N, C-alpha and C positions, 0 to 999 in steps of 0.2 A: 154184865159191863157196869152195872150199877148206874147211879144217878149222873156220875159225870165220866165222861170217855178221856182216858189217856191218849198220848200221842201214838202208843202202839195199837189201841185200839183203831185209831183213823187209820193208821197203816194196814191192818188186817182188812178192814172195809174196803180200801181201796185195791188191795192185793185181789180180794174175793171180786169185786167188780170188774177188774182188769180180766180176771180168769173166765168170768161169763162173757165178758165183751170179746175176747178171743175166740170162745166157742161159737157165739153168734157170727162173728166174721167167717169162722173155718165153715159155717154151714150156708152163709150168704149166697153162694151161688146156685143152692138148691131151693131157697125161698123166694117167692114172689117178693116185688117189692114192698106191697102192703104188711106181708108178714114180717118181712126184716123190720118195717117201721114199727109195728105192733112189738116185736121181740125188743127193740131198743127203748120203747117206751115202757115195759115193764122193768126195765134195767134201770131206767132215770128214775121210776118211783120206788126204787128199792124192792119190787115184787119178785125176787129171785125165785122163788118156788115156782110161781107161775110163769115165769120165763121157761125155767128148765122144762117143766110140764108141756108148755105149748111148743117149744122146739122137738121134744120128742113127738108129740102129736103130728106135727107137720112132716117129720121123716117118716115116721110110721103110716099115717094116713094115705100119703102121696107115694109110698114106696121108694123113697129117695134111698140111695145107697150111702152108706157110712163106710168110711176107712175104720180100722181097727182102733186108731189111736182116738177117733172122735167118738166112737162107742165107747171106749173105755172112760174118756174124759165125761162124756155126757152122764153114764153111770157114777162117776166118782163124785161129781157136783150133786147129783140127786142124792146121793148115800148120804153126803154131807148135807143136805137139806132136811133129811129126817127120813123115817122108815116108811112113813106114806106115800111120800114123792118119790122114793126109790122105787115103791111097788108098781106105781102108776107108770112111771119111765119105763120101767121093764116091761111091763105089759104093752105099752104103746110101741116098743121095740121088739115085741114078739118073744120075749124071754121069760123063763120062770123066775120069779121073785125070790 
């Protein structure tokens, strides 16, 4: 992005944040109140990798069911965040990376 961000850069950041917020909302019925607050706190501070890993940990650790669309989206945002994030999320979800 360089030193200066363009309008397009800000739009892409907003779209990414909205995508992550929608993922948190779709899983919120399976998260405890404190977990949901922590997830939103990661989002507010721009910690998308931590947010994605936190969500996958909560889902995997507590055995919460995921709809196919939720699993696909969680893996997609993990992949977009990098191979290391993708590998940890896949592990948390019990999938081969």
